[in-house]
C-alpha positions as CSV (number, residue, x, y, z in Angstrom):
1,X,48.4,-2.0,144.8
2,X,50.1,-3.6,147.8
3,X,53.8,-2.9,148.2
4,X,56.2,-5.8,148.0
5,X,57.7,-7.4,151.1
6,X,61.1,-5.8,150.4
7,X,59.5,-2.4,149.9
8,X,57.6,-2.6,153.2
9,X,60.8,-3.8,155.0
10,X,62.7,-0.7,153.6
11,X,59.9,1.7,154.6
12,X,59.9,0.3,158.1
13,X,63.7,0.6,158.4
14,X,63.8,4.2,157.2
15,X,60.8,5.4,159.2
16,X,61.7,8.5,161.3
17,X,59.9,7.0,164.3
18,X,58.0,4.0,165.6
19,X,54.6,5.7,164.9
20,X,55.4,6.0,161.2
21,X,56.8,2.5,161.1
22,X,53.7,1.2,162.8
23,X,51.6,3.1,160.3
24,X,53.4,1.3,157.4
25,X,52.7,-2.1,159.0
26,X,49.0,-1.2,159.6
27,X,48.5,0.0,156.1
28,X,49.9,-3.1,154.5
29,X,48.9,-5.9,156.8
30,X,45.6,-6.7,158.6
31,X,47.1,-7.6,162.0
32,X,44.5,-7.6,164.8
33,X,46.8,-8.0,167.7
34,X,50.2,-7.0,169.2
35,X,51.1,-10.7,169.2
36,X,50.7,-10.8,165.3
37,X,52.8,-7.6,165.0
38,X,55.5,-9.1,167.2
39,X,55.5,-12.3,165.2
40,X,55.8,-10.2,162.0
41,X,58.8,-8.3,163.3
42,X,60.5,-11.6,164.4
43,X,60.0,-13.1,160.9
44,X,60.8,-10.0,158.8
45,X,63.8,-8.7,160.8
46,X,65.0,-11.7,162.8
47,X,64.6,-9.9,166.1
48,X,63.9,-11.6,169.4
49,X,62.5,-10.8,172.9
50,X,65.4,-11.5,175.2
51,X,64.4,-12.5,178.8
52,X,60.6,-12.4,178.0
53,X,60.4,-15.2,175.5
54,X,57.5,-17.0,177.2
55,X,55.6,-13.8,178.2
56,X,52.6,-12.5,176.2
57,X,54.0,-9.6,174.2
58,X,52.5,-6.2,175.0
59,X,52.5,-2.8,173.2
60,X,55.7,-1.8,175.1
61,X,57.5,-4.9,173.8
62,X,56.2,-4.3,170.3
63,X,57.3,-0.7,170.1
64,X,60.7,-1.5,171.7
65,X,61.2,-4.1,169.0
66,X,60.1,-1.6,166.3
67,X,62.6,1.0,167.7
68,X,65.4,-1.6,167.5
69,X,64.5,-2.3,163.8
70,X,64.6,1.4,162.9
71,X,68.0,1.8,164.5
72,X,69.6,-1.4,163.1
């Protein structure tokens, strides 16, 4: 059974590190690219990439955003 959106959001927020948060995302969503993961974080947590809005997001950007979500 797939977890609810709110349950997944909570699991990401309370993850002890970005690797565990990424694992939650990977286990619950079929994202194939970093771009999809970044879009997910933007939609789920209302976070933005400041200063790099037009650049193609990379893994560093994704994990920085995930780190921000964990420490909100």
